[in-house]
C-alpha positions in Angstrom: -1.4 4.8 -2.7 -4.1 5.4 -0.4 -7.7 4.9 -0.1 -9.8 5.5 2.4 -8.9 6.1 6.1 -10.0 3.5 8.5 -11.1 5.7 11.5 -12.6 2.9 13.9 -12.2 -1.5 14.7 -15.5 -2.1 12.9 -14.4 -0.3 10.2 -10.8 -2.5 9.8 -13.3 -5.8 10.5 -15.2 -4.9 7.2 -12.0 -4.7 5.6 -10.9 -7.4 6.8 -14.7 -9.1 5.5 -13.2 -8.0 2.4 -9.8 -9.3 1.9 -8.5 -6.0 1.6 -4.6 -4.6 2.5 -4.0 -1.6 4.8 -0.8 0.9 5.3 0.1 3.3 7.9 2.6 5.8 6.1 5.8 6.5 8.3 5.5 2.8 9.6 6.7 -0.2 9.5 3.0 -1.1 8.1 4.1 1.6 4.9 3.7 -1.6 2.7 0.4 -3.4 1.9 -0.6 -5.8 5.1 -3.6 -7.9 4.4 -6.3 -6.5 7.5 -6.7 -9.9 8.5 -3.1 -10.0 10.0 -3.0 -6.1 11.9 -6.4 -7.3 13.6 -4.7 -10.0 15.5 -1.8 -7.0 16.4 -2.1 -6.5 20.2 -4.9 -3.9 21.1 -2.4 -0.8 22.0 -0.6 -1.4 18.8 -4.0 -1.4 16.7 -4.8 1.8 18.4 -1.5 3.7 17.8 -1.3 2.5 14.2 -4.9 3.9 13.8 -4.2 7.1 15.8 -1.6 7.2 12.7 -3.2 7.2 10.0 -4.9 4.0 8.4 -5.6 3.6 4.8 -6.9 1.3 2.6 -4.8 0.3 0.0 -4.8 0.7 -3.5 -3.0 -0.7 -6.5 -2.1 2.3 -9.1 -3.0 1.0 -12.5 0.4 0.6 -15.0 0.6 2.4 -17.4 -0.4 1.5 -20.8 1.8 1.8 -23.7 4.7 -0.3 -24.6 7.5 -0.4 -22.4 10.6 1.8 -23.0 13.8 -0.5 -24.0 17.1 -0.7 -21.7 18.9 1.6 -24.1 16.9 4.4 -23.9 16.5 4.2 -20.1 19.9 4.2 -19.3 20.6 7.0 -21.7 22.8 5.6 -23.7 22.7 4.6 -27.6 23.4 0.9 -28.7 25.0 3.0 -32.1 28.5 3.9 -31.9 29.3 7.2 -33.0 
């Protein structure tokens, strides 16, 4: 899930200070990476990532309620017909 877009280096530094993770959809950075890791990349790589669209990663909430049984997921029944 995407959060706020990061457009400047100062916003990336703020995300690093707040210990947030960032993602860049459509690249190898499509999984959450710590902002401190991204800050240590070379400048032209950071520039290209900012142009592609860098976002703060927001973890999706888990659905509440009981988990379905495995036989319910596969569409098979444990009972014999």
